[in-house]
N, C-alpha and C positions, 0 to 999 in steps of 0.2 A: 768609735765605730763597730759598727754591725755584721758579725758574717752571717752567711749563708750556709746551707747544705740541703743540695736536692737531693731529693734520694729517688723521686718518683724519676722516671723518662717512659719516655715510647720508642721505640722502634717501628718503622713502617716500612717495609720493602716490598712489600707484595706488587708492586708493578714497574722493579724496577727491571726484574726478566722483560718481562715485553718491550718494557721502552730504550732496550740496546738494538739501537741500530744496523748491526750487524746480525740480525737475528736468523736462524734459518727457519724459512717458510714451515718443514713441520715439526718445529718446537715452539716456534709460533704461534699454527693452531693446538695445537696441546696444549698449552698456556693459555689460551684464552679460554678453551673449554671448560679449564679447569677454575680459572676465576669465573667464568659464569655459576659454573657449580657449586659455589663460593658465594659469591650475590644473591643468587635467585632465593634462596631459603629468608634472604635479608629483605632483599628489593622487590620479589615476588618474578613473576617469570612472564608475566607479558608484556615487550618489545624489550625481552631481555639483549638483545643484539646493542640495541641503542643507550643500555642501561650500561652495559659494558663498555661501552662507545664513551659517555660521558666519563667514568669513571677511569678510564686511559685516560682525558682529554683534561686533568691535572694532575699532579704528583706534589702530593703536600712532603715536609721535610720529613727526610728519612727517620732523623733524629730529633725529639723534643725533651724538655723538661713536663711533665702532666703539670696545669695550670688551672687555674677556675674555667682556663678559655680552652682546653681541649675535650672538654666533654658537648660544650656548644659549635667549636668547630666541627667536628662529628655530627652535629647529628643537621647543619649546614649543609656538608657533604652529603649526607643521607637523601636529604629532600632533595642535591642537586641531580645525583643519578638516577634517583625516580622520577625523576622532569617536573616536579615540582620546584618551578624555577624562579618563582615571585618571590615565594618565603624562601627560597635558599640566596636570591639575589638582597631582599631585605636582611636577612640574618645576617650574612656576610656584614653586610655595612651596620648593623649596631652591636657586634661583636667587636668590630673598629672602633666606635664608639663607648663604649664598654671601657677596652683596656686604657684608651690616654686619661676617663674620670679616675680607673683604677689609679694609674699612676702617678695623675696628681694627688689623688685623695691621699695617697701615701707616701710619696717625696714631699708633698711642701712644708714640711716640719722642717727637712734640710734646708732648704730656700729663703729664709726669713727676708737673707740681704739681698734677694732678688727684685729686679724693678718691675715682675710678673706677679708678686707675691701679693699684693696688694691687690689683685686682679682674684685672687684664688684663696685667699683663707678665711672667707668665711661661707663661701657656697658648697653645699653639699652636692651637686653632679654639675655640668655642665654639657652644651649640647652646642656652641661654638666653634666649631670642628678647626675655622682657620688659627683663633685663639689661643687655643688647645696644644695643637700643631706647634705654634709660636714659641707658649710657653715649655714645652717638650728641648724645643731646638735651643733654646736659649737656656735649658738647666742641663744639656749635653746628653740628654735622657733618649733624645729621640735619635739614631744615628742618622745623620747626613743621609745616606745613600736610600732610606726609607720614607726620606721626606716627603717624594716626588710620588711614591706609592701611596703613604696618606694621601696625599692631598687629592689626587686619584683616584680615590676611596669618595674620597666627600664629595667632587664632582660625581660620580656614582648616586653616590645616597641621595645627593641634590635634584635628580634627574629621575630617583623612581620613584622615592617616597613626596614630593611636591609634585603634581602632575604635570607630570610629561608624555609625551610620546614612547609608548613600550615597545615601536615592534624588535623583531628580530632580538627576543625577549633570554633563548639560549644564549649566546651569545654576553646578552648585559648581566645575566645571569652569570656565567661561568669567568669574568674578570673581577671582580670584585672577591668571590673564592677564589682565584690566585695568589689576588692584592691582601686577602687577610690571612694567608700561609707564608707571605714572604715578610709579614709583620711580624707573626707570629715567632717564625725562625730570625728575625733579627732581634726578637726580648728573650725567647729560651732552648733557642733551637744552637747546635751545633755546625758549626763549619771547619 
């Protein structure tokens, strides 16, 4: 049995105060201005109110173990906040695919007796989302509560990568970002 000690973690509580339902208006105004001042040097001052709105439209896990996906997720978040919607949409989907590839590649030697092992033992990468999700479910690696989140992300990926109508791109970019945050929280967050 292998044991892992996680020693790198990230705490993100920037949004918590502003997302409180009963926050006094004067505090909300002050905190929103402070958030705008925090975001402006990073994301620029053009359309700053829209950027603050996009920043507040999603909530990443407060506490996560830092993995190789953490920096990628921050880049996708930055793209979304800046209004670079298609890169945010496709980036979130790519992180989802990368996560199941890493999981399958790192764990497959532990599941040699599983029926799906014959489908994954030689490959170096996987692009069939349905089969990959099924493999992780069979191995009981993918939490059942996250299965539908992953399948929804697969649908969003198909819609965005393969030529389909991309109207209302802001909404379509926000949902994969929220989904990938749920997936990352399920694997490396604390609840």
